N, CA, C and O atoms as a DFTB+ gen file, in Angstrom:
304 C
 N C O
     1  1       0.842      -1.179       0.000
     2  2       0.000       0.000       0.000
     3  2       0.886       1.241       0.000
     4  3       1.751       1.385       0.864
     5  1       0.683       2.115      -0.939
     6  2       1.455       3.343      -1.021
     7  2       0.895       4.383      -0.066
     8  3      -0.318       4.553       0.062
     9  1       1.819       5.081       0.608
    10  2       1.427       6.096       1.594
    11  2       2.056       7.417       1.199
    12  3       3.272       7.506       1.033
    13  1       1.230       8.445       1.047
    14  2       1.679       9.778       0.695
    15  2       2.118      10.507       1.961
    16  3       1.400      10.510       2.961
    17  1       3.302      11.126       1.917
    18  2       3.853      11.847       3.073
    19  2       4.415      13.189       2.629
    20  3       4.592      13.440       1.437
    21  1       4.695      14.059       3.619
    22  2       5.310      15.360       3.373
    23  2       6.423      15.568       4.385
    24  3       6.292      15.208       5.555
    25  1       7.534      16.159       3.916
    26  2       8.655      16.467       4.806
    27  2       9.426      17.641       4.208
    28  3       9.806      17.608       3.038
    29  1       9.651      18.666       5.004
    30  2      10.410      19.850       4.584
    31  2       9.899      20.420       3.261
    32  3      10.682      20.816       2.397
    33  1       8.582      20.454       3.120
    34  2       7.977      21.028       1.926
    35  2       7.981      20.135       0.701
    36  3       7.546      20.561      -0.369
    37  1       8.458      18.918       0.828
    38  2       8.482      17.981      -0.298
    39  2       7.441      16.892      -0.078
    40  3       7.159      16.506       1.056
    41  1       6.884      16.411      -1.154
    42  2       5.915      15.323      -1.115
    43  2       6.614      14.053      -1.576
    44  3       7.345      14.054      -2.566
    45  1       6.378      12.969      -0.841
    46  2       6.977      11.696      -1.220
    47  2       6.010      10.563      -0.916
    48  3       5.064      10.722      -0.145
    49  1       6.261       9.434      -1.527
    50  2       5.421       8.249      -1.351
    51  2       6.313       7.114      -0.875
    52  3       7.400       6.902      -1.414
    53  1       5.850       6.380       0.143
    54  2       6.567       5.194       0.611
    55  2       5.711       3.965       0.321
    56  3       4.485       4.044       0.249
    57  1       6.378       2.842       0.157
    58  2       5.695       1.606      -0.190
    59  2       6.592       0.439       0.210
    60  3       7.772       0.629       0.505
    61  1       6.037      -0.748       0.219
    62  2       6.804      -1.965       0.481
    63  2       6.431      -2.996      -0.574
    64  3       5.293      -3.050      -1.041
    65  1       7.409      -3.806      -0.936
    66  2       7.177      -4.846      -1.938
    67  2       7.786      -6.148      -1.449
    68  3       8.834      -6.152      -0.803
    69  1       7.129      -7.239      -1.760
    70  2       7.650      -8.547      -1.397
    71  2       6.549      -9.583      -1.429
    72  3       5.367      -9.245      -1.485
    73  1       6.942     -10.849      -1.392
    74  2       5.942     -11.918      -1.353
    75  2       5.218     -11.917      -0.004
    76  3       5.729     -11.367       0.971
    77  1       4.069     -12.511       0.054
    78  2       3.264     -12.471       1.278
    79  2       3.983     -13.067       2.484
    80  3       3.665     -12.726       3.623
    81  1       4.946     -13.950       2.247
    82  2       5.688     -14.546       3.357
    83  2       6.983     -13.802       3.664
    84  3       7.713     -14.179       4.581
    85  1       7.276     -12.732       2.891
    86  2       8.501     -11.968       3.105
    87  2       9.664     -12.580       2.363
    88  3       9.484     -13.628       1.743
    89  1      10.815     -12.010       2.385
    90  2      11.103     -10.738       3.053
    91  2      10.535      -9.551       2.271
    92  3      10.302      -9.628       1.064
    93  1      10.326      -8.466       2.990
    94  2       9.784      -7.245       2.422
    95  2      10.893      -6.220       2.250
    96  3      11.833      -6.164       3.043
    97  1      10.772      -5.417       1.211
    98  2      11.729      -4.352       0.927
    99  2      10.954      -3.043       0.810
   100  3       9.914      -2.982       0.156
   101  1      11.473      -1.999       1.451
   102  2      10.850      -0.691       1.343
   103  2      11.333       0.044       0.109
   104  3      12.377      -0.278      -0.459
   105  1      10.563       1.029      -0.292
   106  2      10.957       1.889      -1.393
   107  2      10.264       3.234      -1.230
   108  3       9.253       3.348      -0.537
   109  1      10.822       4.247      -1.878
   110  2      10.200       5.565      -1.824
   111  2      10.466       6.318      -3.115
   112  3      11.403       6.011      -3.853
   113  1       9.627       7.304      -3.371
   114  2       9.792       8.200      -4.509
   115  2       9.463       9.607      -4.028
   116  3       8.460       9.827      -3.348
   117  1      10.322      10.554      -4.391
   118  2      10.081      11.960      -4.065
   119  2       9.419      12.574      -5.286
   120  3       9.971      12.540      -6.386
   121  1       8.244      13.132      -5.089
   122  2       7.487      13.697      -6.205
   123  2       8.164      14.949      -6.736
   124  3       8.586      15.814      -5.968
   125  1       8.261      15.035      -8.044
   126  2       8.780      16.226      -8.688
   127  2      10.241      16.494      -8.443
   128  3      10.651      17.655      -8.416
   129  1      11.051      15.452      -8.262
   130  2      12.488      15.673      -8.143
   131  2      12.951      16.370      -9.404
   132  3      12.532      16.020     -10.507
   133  1      13.810      17.349      -9.241
   134  2      14.282      18.090     -10.389
   135  2      15.747      18.417     -10.241
   136  3      16.327      18.261      -9.166
   137  1      16.339      18.867     -11.319
   138  2      17.757      19.203     -11.296
   139  2      17.986      20.665     -10.923
   140  3      19.118      21.145     -10.989
   141  1      16.956      21.361     -10.542
   142  2      17.069      22.769     -10.176
   143  2      16.438      23.683     -11.201
   144  3      15.968      24.767     -10.856
   145  1      16.417      23.267     -12.459
   146  2      15.856      24.097     -13.524
   147  2      14.730      23.421     -14.283
   148  3      13.795      24.079     -14.740
   149  1      14.820      22.115     -14.416
   150  2      13.849      21.374     -15.220
   151  2      13.208      20.281     -14.391
   152  3      13.895      19.547     -13.681
   153  1      11.874      20.171     -14.481
   154  2      11.227      19.067     -13.769
   155  2      11.811      17.737     -14.224
   156  3      12.009      17.505     -15.416
   157  1      12.076      16.890     -13.276
   158  2      12.643      15.589     -13.612
   159  2      11.622      14.490     -13.460
   160  3      10.593      14.660     -12.806
   161  1      11.911      13.387     -14.059
   162  2      11.047      12.219     -13.908
   163  2      11.246      11.653     -12.506
   164  3      12.372      11.564     -12.015
   165  1      10.171      11.284     -11.886
   166  2      10.282      10.665     -10.571
   167  2      10.604       9.197     -10.754
   168  3      10.110       8.561     -11.686
   169  1      11.415       8.662      -9.884
   170  2      11.738       7.240      -9.952
   171  2      11.820       6.679      -8.536
   172  3      12.183       7.382      -7.594
   173  1      11.484       5.427      -8.409
   174  2      11.510       4.771      -7.111
   175  2      12.944       4.525      -6.669
   176  3      13.807       4.171      -7.471
   177  1      13.176       4.718      -5.388
   178  2      14.441       4.346      -4.752
   179  2      14.149       3.041      -4.014
   180  3      13.513       3.052      -2.961
   181  1      14.607       1.932      -4.557
   182  2      14.376       0.613      -3.953
   183  2      15.464       0.333      -2.927
   184  3      16.653       0.429      -3.233
   185  1      15.060      -0.012      -1.720
   186  2      15.994      -0.297      -0.634
   187  2      16.206      -1.801      -0.532
   188  3      15.278      -2.579      -0.752
   189  1      17.406      -2.203      -0.206
   190  2      17.732      -3.634      -0.229
   191  2      17.615      -4.333       1.125
   192  3      17.808      -5.546       1.208
   193  1      17.303      -3.590       2.180
   194  2      17.180      -4.200       3.505
   195  2      15.963      -5.122       3.562
   196  3      14.900      -4.786       3.040
   197  1      16.121      -6.287       4.196
   198  2      15.029      -7.256       4.353
   199  2      14.293      -7.028       5.668
   200  3      14.910      -6.799       6.708
   201  1      12.954      -7.093       5.605
   202  2      12.126      -6.977       6.803
   203  2      11.077      -8.070       6.801
   204  3      10.670      -8.557       5.746
   205  1      10.644      -8.449       7.994
   206  2       9.679      -9.533       8.147
   207  2       8.262      -9.121       7.771
   208  3       7.435      -9.974       7.448
   209  1       7.973      -7.818       7.809
   210  2       6.614      -7.371       7.500
   211  2       6.641      -6.142       6.597
   212  3       7.641      -5.427       6.523
   213  1       5.533      -5.915       5.919
   214  2       5.400      -4.738       5.060
   215  2       5.446      -3.464       5.896
   216  3       6.001      -2.456       5.459
   217  1       4.868      -3.501       7.092
   218  2       4.865      -2.320       7.959
   219  2       6.278      -1.901       8.350
   220  3       6.598      -0.713       8.350
   221  1       7.124      -2.878       8.683
   222  2       8.513      -2.576       9.040
   223  2       9.266      -2.006       7.837
   224  3      10.027      -1.048       7.973
   225  1       9.052      -2.590       6.679
   226  2       9.727      -2.117       5.474
   227  2       9.286      -0.701       5.111
   228  3      10.101       0.122       4.692
   229  1       7.999      -0.425       5.275
   230  2       7.475       0.910       4.981
   231  2       8.018       1.931       5.975
   232  3       8.368       3.044       5.583
   233  1       8.094       1.576       7.239
   234  2       8.633       2.486       8.257
   235  2      10.104       2.798       7.963
   236  3      10.543       3.938       8.114
   237  1      10.847       1.796       7.550
   238  2      12.248       2.012       7.197
   239  2      12.365       2.928       5.976
   240  3      13.197       3.835       5.959
   241  1      11.545       2.697       4.966
   242  2      11.555       3.532       3.768
   243  2      11.202       4.972       4.119
   244  3      11.771       5.904       3.551
   245  1      10.273       5.160       5.045
   246  2       9.891       6.502       5.481
   247  2      11.081       7.212       6.121
   248  3      11.339       8.378       5.820
   249  1      11.798       6.529       6.990
   250  2      12.963       7.126       7.654
   251  2      14.056       7.475       6.643
   252  3      14.667       8.540       6.733
   253  1      14.303       6.588       5.690
   254  2      15.337       6.838       4.676
   255  2      14.915       8.004       3.776
   256  3      15.745       8.843       3.427
   257  1      13.651       8.063       3.403
   258  2      13.158       9.151       2.549
   259  2      13.310      10.501       3.252
   260  3      13.720      11.481       2.630
   261  1      12.983      10.554       4.540
   262  2      13.134      11.808       5.292
   263  2      14.601      12.242       5.339
   264  3      14.901      13.428       5.200
   265  1      15.501      11.301       5.530
   266  2      16.926      11.632       5.549
   267  2      17.381      12.095       4.164
   268  3      18.147      13.051       4.045
   269  1      16.912      11.424       3.135
   270  2      17.240      11.786       1.752
   271  2      16.795      13.224       1.457
   272  3      17.559      14.019       0.910
   273  1      15.558      13.544       1.824
   274  2      15.034      14.892       1.586
   275  2      15.813      15.921       2.391
   276  3      16.159      16.980       1.868
   277  1      16.093      15.624       3.655
   278  2      16.833      16.551       4.507
   279  2      18.242      16.803       3.965
   280  3      18.724      17.935       3.995
   281  1      18.891      15.770       3.479
   282  2      20.249      15.913       2.948
   283  2      20.259      16.831       1.735
   284  3      21.116      17.708       1.624
   285  1      19.317      16.637       0.832
   286  2      19.290      17.472      -0.365
   287  2      18.754      18.859      -0.071
   288  3      19.098      19.800      -0.785
   289  1      17.928      19.025       0.948
   290  2      17.455      20.355       1.338
   291  2      18.616      21.184       1.883
   292  3      18.679      22.390       1.645
   293  1      19.532      20.548       2.611
   294  2      20.697      21.241       3.155
   295  2      21.650      21.681       2.053
   296  3      22.322      22.704       2.184
   297  1      21.713      20.915       0.971
   298  2      22.622      21.230      -0.126
   299  2      22.059      22.312      -1.062
   300  3      22.800      22.929      -1.827
   301  1      20.741      22.530      -0.990
   302  2      20.123      23.506      -1.894
   303  2      20.408      24.930      -1.481
   304  3      19.957      25.866      -2.141
């Protein structure tokens, strides 16, 4: 299930993928990522960490996405 979130003025989506028995992998996409001048295509950032449940994988993806956004916000 995809979950829409906001952090530091950016919109992002977190999700988890995997077979029903696991392992689950989190992923996220930041909406409207751009190079500073031109809107860029959004793409999923697939994380390789294994989790026993979709909820754990989604929570991990959320934490990584927030760090990703914060890191690039500091560089802007």
